[in-house]
C-alpha positions as CSV (number, residue, x, y, z in Angstrom):
1,M,10.7,-14.8,11.8
2,I,8.3,-14.0,9.1
3,L,9.2,-12.4,5.7
4,V,6.3,-10.5,4.2
5,C,6.3,-9.2,0.6
6,D,3.8,-6.7,-0.8
7,V,4.2,-6.5,-4.6
8,G,2.7,-3.4,-6.2
9,N,2.6,-2.2,-9.8
10,T,5.6,0.2,-9.2
11,Q,7.3,-0.9,-6.0
12,T,7.7,-4.0,-4.0
13,V,8.0,-3.7,-0.2
14,L,9.6,-6.4,1.9
15,G,9.6,-6.7,5.7
16,V,10.8,-9.0,8.4
17,F,8.7,-9.5,11.6
18,D,10.0,-10.8,14.8
19,G,6.7,-11.5,16.5
20,D,4.7,-8.3,16.1
21,D,7.7,-6.1,15.5
22,L,8.8,-5.0,12.1
23,T,12.6,-5.2,12.5
24,E,13.7,-4.7,8.9
25,H,12.1,-3.3,5.7
26,W,13.1,-2.6,2.1
27,R,11.5,-0.8,-0.8
28,L,12.4,-2.1,-4.3
29,S,11.3,-1.4,-7.9
30,T,8.8,-4.0,-9.2
31,D,10.5,-5.6,-12.2
32,R,8.2,-7.8,-14.3
33,N,11.2,-9.2,-16.2
34,R,13.0,-10.5,-13.1
35,T,13.4,-14.3,-12.9
36,G,12.8,-16.4,-9.8
37,D,16.5,-17.0,-9.4
38,E,17.2,-13.3,-9.6
39,F,14.6,-12.5,-7.0
40,A,15.9,-15.2,-4.7
41,I,19.5,-13.8,-5.0
42,L,18.2,-10.3,-4.3
43,V,16.2,-11.3,-1.2
44,R,18.9,-13.5,0.2
45,S,21.4,-10.6,-0.2
46,L,19.1,-8.3,1.7
47,L,18.6,-10.8,4.5
48,H,22.4,-11.5,4.6
49,D,23.2,-7.8,5.0
50,V,21.2,-7.7,8.3
51,G,22.3,-11.2,9.5
52,L,19.0,-13.0,8.9
53,D,20.1,-15.5,6.3
54,D,18.7,-18.5,8.1
55,D,16.1,-17.0,10.4
56,V,13.0,-16.8,8.1
57,S,10.5,-19.6,8.8
58,D,7.5,-18.4,6.9
59,V,6.9,-16.1,3.8
60,I,3.6,-14.3,3.2
61,V,2.9,-12.5,-0.1
62,S,0.4,-10.1,-1.5
63,S,0.6,-9.1,-5.2
64,V,-1.4,-7.1,-7.6
65,V,0.8,-8.3,-10.5
66,P,-0.4,-11.7,-11.6
67,S,2.4,-12.3,-14.1
68,L,4.9,-12.3,-11.2
69,R,3.3,-15.1,-9.2
70,R,5.5,-17.8,-10.5
71,T,8.6,-15.6,-10.0
72,L,7.6,-14.9,-6.5
73,R,6.8,-18.5,-5.7
74,D,10.0,-19.9,-7.2
75,G,12.3,-17.2,-5.8
76,L,10.8,-17.1,-2.3
77,S,10.6,-20.8,-1.9
78,T,14.4,-20.9,-1.6
79,V,14.5,-18.4,1.2
80,S,12.5,-20.4,3.9
81,G,12.6,-23.8,2.3
82,M,8.9,-23.9,1.8
83,A,6.4,-22.3,-0.7
84,P,5.3,-18.8,0.2
85,R,1.6,-18.3,1.2
86,F,-0.3,-15.9,-1.0
87,L,-3.1,-13.6,0.4
88,T,-5.9,-13.5,-2.2
89,P,-9.7,-12.9,-2.1
90,A,-10.1,-16.7,-1.9
91,T,-7.7,-17.2,1.0
92,A,-8.6,-14.1,3.0
93,A,-10.6,-14.6,6.2
94,V,-12.4,-11.3,5.5
95,R,-15.9,-10.6,4.3
96,L,-15.7,-8.8,1.0
97,D,-19.0,-7.0,0.8
98,V,-18.7,-5.9,-2.8
99,S,-20.2,-6.9,-6.2
100,E,-16.9,-8.5,-7.5
101,P,-15.1,-9.9,-4.4
102,H,-12.7,-11.9,-6.7
103,A,-11.4,-8.6,-8.1
104,V,-10.4,-7.0,-4.8
105,G,-6.6,-6.4,-4.7
106,A,-4.6,-8.4,-2.1
107,D,-3.1,-5.1,-0.8
108,R,-6.5,-3.8,0.0
109,I,-7.4,-7.0,1.8
110,A,-4.2,-6.7,3.8
111,N,-4.9,-3.1,4.7
112,T,-8.4,-4.1,5.8
113,I,-7.1,-6.8,8.1
114,A,-4.5,-4.6,9.7
115,A,-6.7,-1.5,10.1
116,Y,-9.4,-3.5,11.8
117,A,-7.0,-5.4,14.0
118,L,-5.0,-2.2,15.0
119,Y,-7.6,0.5,15.1
120,G,-11.0,-1.2,15.0
121,G,-14.0,-0.3,12.7
122,P,-15.5,1.5,11.1
123,C,-12.5,3.2,9.4
124,L,-11.2,4.4,6.1
125,V,-7.8,3.4,4.8
126,I,-6.1,5.6,2.1
127,D,-3.2,3.8,0.5
128,F,-1.0,6.2,-1.4
129,G,0.7,4.0,-4.1
130,T,0.7,4.0,-7.9
131,A,-3.1,4.4,-7.4
132,M,-4.7,6.0,-4.3
133,N,-7.0,3.4,-2.8
134,F,-9.7,4.4,-0.5
135,D,-10.8,1.3,1.5
136,L,-13.9,1.5,3.6
137,I,-14.0,-1.0,6.5
138,G,-17.1,-1.7,8.5
139,A,-17.7,-2.0,12.2
140,D,-17.3,-5.8,11.9
141,G,-14.1,-5.7,9.9
142,A,-15.7,-6.3,6.5
143,F,-14.4,-4.6,3.3
144,L,-17.3,-2.5,2.1
145,G,-15.7,-1.1,-1.1
146,G,-14.3,2.4,-1.7
147,A,-12.7,4.5,-4.4
148,I,-9.6,4.6,-6.6
149,A,-7.8,7.7,-8.0
150,P,-4.6,8.1,-9.9
151,E,-1.6,9.0,-7.8
152,M,-0.3,12.6,-7.8
153,Q,3.1,12.0,-9.4
154,L,1.4,10.0,-12.1
155,A,-1.0,12.8,-12.9
156,A,1.8,15.3,-12.9
157,T,4.0,13.2,-15.2
158,A,1.1,12.7,-17.6
159,L,0.5,16.5,-17.8
160,T,4.1,17.5,-18.3
161,E,4.8,14.9,-20.9
162,R,1.9,16.1,-23.0
163,A,2.3,19.9,-22.7
164,A,5.3,21.4,-24.5
165,Q,5.8,24.4,-22.2
166,L,5.3,22.6,-18.9
167,H,8.2,20.9,-17.3
168,S,8.7,18.5,-14.4
169,I,8.8,20.3,-11.0
170,P,9.2,19.2,-7.4
171,L,5.8,18.5,-5.9
172,D,6.1,20.7,-2.9
173,V,3.3,22.6,-1.2
174,P,3.3,26.1,-2.7
175,P,3.0,29.2,-0.5
176,S,-0.3,30.2,-2.1
177,V,-2.9,29.0,-4.5
178,I,-2.1,32.0,-6.6
179,G,1.0,30.9,-8.5
180,K,3.4,33.6,-9.8
181,T,5.6,31.3,-11.8
182,T,4.9,28.3,-14.0
183,A,6.3,26.0,-11.3
184,E,4.1,27.6,-8.7
185,N,1.0,27.4,-11.0
186,L,1.7,23.6,-11.4
187,Q,2.2,23.1,-7.7
188,A,-1.0,25.0,-6.9
189,G,-3.0,23.0,-9.3
190,I,-1.5,19.6,-8.7
191,V,-0.4,19.5,-5.0
192,L,-3.2,21.7,-3.6
193,G,-5.6,20.1,-6.0
194,Y,-4.7,16.6,-4.7
195,L,-4.8,17.6,-1.1
196,D,-8.4,18.9,-1.8
197,L,-9.2,15.7,-3.7
198,V,-8.3,13.5,-0.7
199,D,-9.9,15.9,1.8
200,G,-13.1,16.0,-0.3
201,L,-13.4,12.3,-0.7
202,I,-12.9,11.8,3.1
203,R,-15.8,14.2,3.6
204,R,-17.9,12.3,1.2
205,F,-17.2,9.0,2.9
206,R,-18.0,10.4,6.3
207,A,-21.2,12.0,5.0
208,C,-22.3,8.7,3.3
209,F,-21.3,6.3,6.0
210,D,-20.3,7.7,9.4
211,E,-19.2,11.2,10.5
212,S,-16.9,9.7,13.1
213,L,-15.1,7.5,10.5
214,R,-11.5,7.0,11.5
215,V,-9.1,7.8,8.6
216,I,-5.7,6.0,8.3
217,A,-3.1,7.0,5.7
218,T,-0.5,4.4,4.5
219,G,1.8,3.8,1.7
220,G,5.1,5.2,0.5
221,K,3.7,8.6,-0.4
222,A,1.3,9.1,2.5
223,R,3.4,11.3,4.8
224,R,2.7,14.6,2.9
225,F,-1.0,14.0,3.1
226,A,-1.0,12.9,6.7
227,E,1.0,16.1,7.6
228,Q,-1.2,18.5,5.6
229,L,-4.7,17.1,6.3
230,D,-6.4,17.4,9.7
231,A,-8.9,14.8,8.4
232,V,-6.3,12.1,8.6
233,D,-6.3,10.5,12.1
234,E,-3.4,8.0,11.8
235,Y,-0.3,7.7,9.7
236,A,0.8,4.0,9.4
237,P,3.4,3.7,6.6
238,F,3.6,-0.1,6.8
239,L,0.0,-1.0,7.4
240,T,0.0,-3.5,4.4
241,L,2.9,-5.4,5.9
242,H,1.2,-5.7,9.2
243,G,-1.9,-7.0,7.5
244,L,0.2,-9.7,5.9
245,R,1.7,-10.6,9.3
246,I,-1.6,-10.8,11.0
247,W,-3.2,-12.9,8.2
248,G,-0.2,-15.2,8.2
249,R,-0.3,-15.7,11.9
250,T,-4.1,-16.3,12.1
251,T,-4.2,-18.7,9.2
252,Q,-1.2,-20.6,10.6
253,E,-3.0,-21.0,13.9
254,R,-6.1,-22.7,12.3
């Protein structure tokens, strides 16, 4: 079995694959102060709970937090008895057709690999994490660039923390754009505003590149957008994990 680990700025997602099947998955807070020993204990505990203590034969990692690389390497080495393999711009078997290929996040590379393998190209992946990444993938599977926007909850928190008369609210879709309470005003501006932001950027990508561009939503906060926007063709919550699996398998076969 393969253990995959996607380390984001806010959350870390772990998954176990048996062949092509994602059999277990966990979502944790990303803690920059966690030691390698602590991370090893945590992962071993998760695997023990599902009876997979000794079944992991390979570990694949993507991380956008460079300071955690040593923690991940030290901690995960004890899980399979070998050093984890890191997906990076240097190790990716993907053409990065951008001006700064070395700066492309490993999660975006994993999404590119999975989207092309599972859906073909061209396509647009929108990953709803701490940042919303819009990743454009060409007909040949190359990463062509994209866009990055702040995530909705992040924007809402920034607003309510800086405005004395505005308070945190549940980010639900309001009944109308015309809010009758402060909460409804915020929901109209933030939730409907972000739905239109995503919808508008999809239209721009299609206009600039290909009107038939297939759109795939992924990430822990993608469901709301996938349900509300007709422009989203596929909802694949664990696309990044599948990208790590595919990369790990193809590089191992070489």
